[in-house]
N, C-alpha and C positions, 0 to 999 in steps of 0.2 A: 504493500500500499504506499509506503513512504517513496518508493522509487517512482510510482505513477505520479504521486504529488510533485516530486522534483522536476519530472519531465515536463509538467505542466507549467512550472514556475518560470517567470521570464528571467532571462539571462542578465545578470547585473555585472556591468564591466565598468572600468574605470578608466579615465583619460590618463594618456601618459603625459601631455603637457598641461600644466596647470592653467586654469583661466586666471586673466589679469585680475587685479584686485578692482580696478576700475570696472570691467565687465561684471564681476561678481556683484559689485555695489548696484550697478544699474540694473541688472536683472532682479535681484532682490526688492529694490524700489519698486520695479514694475509689477513683480509678483504680489507684494504687499498692498499696492494700489487696487488690483484685480480682486484681492481677497476682500478688500474693503468695500469695493463696489458689489461684490456678491453678497457680502454680509448686509449691505444697505438693501438691496435687492429683496432679501429674505425679510428683512424687517418691514418693508413696504408691504410685502404679501401679508405679514402678520397684522399690520394695521389696517388692511383692506384699502389700500391706497389705488388709485386710478390706474387701470391695465397699462394705458399708454405711457405713464411715468415709470412704472415697473420694466417696460420693454426697453425704454430708453436706457435704464440703469444696466439692463442686462446686456444690451449692446455695447454699452462703454467697457463692460467687463470682458466680453468677448474680443473686442478691438485690444484690448491691454494684453490678454492672454495670446493673442495672435502675434502681437509685436514681439513678445518674449520668445515665442516659437521661431520667428524670423531670425532673430538675433542668435539663438542657440544653434539653429540650422547653418547659419552663416560661419559661426565658430565652429560647428563640427566639420564643415566643407574645408575651412582654412587650416584646421589643425589634424583633427582624427584622420579624415580621409586623405589628405595629402601625405601624412605619415604612412599610412597603410600602402598607397600606391608606391611611393619611393621604395618601401621595404619590399615591393614586388606583388603585393596582395591585391589583385585586380577584383577579387571576390567582393571586395567592398563597393563596387559600382552598383550591383542589384540592390544592394541595401540603400544606398543613395537615391537611386531611381525611385524606390518605395517610399521613402522619406519625402522626397520632393512631391510625389503624387499625393501623399496624405495631406500635405501642407498647402496644396494649390488650389 
């Protein structure tokens, strides 16, 4: 049973190159903003606020998360993917294509 569970768990890997302090701070700030926007939308629902206002708040949260995804994807391409290709691992290309497909 444990082997089956492990096979279904997502693979957790670590970057070889550290993210810059500036990037880390920017992404954390953006994520915190998105979390705040989601919490605000939840509170608006709890307060029975107007649907249009809730939708605007959710839209802002979506845009914030989308921007974080774009930043992380760019970082992935510029570091992890470049490192793998330089090391001769072209098998990273299908993964990248799938990531781009998921975020476009």
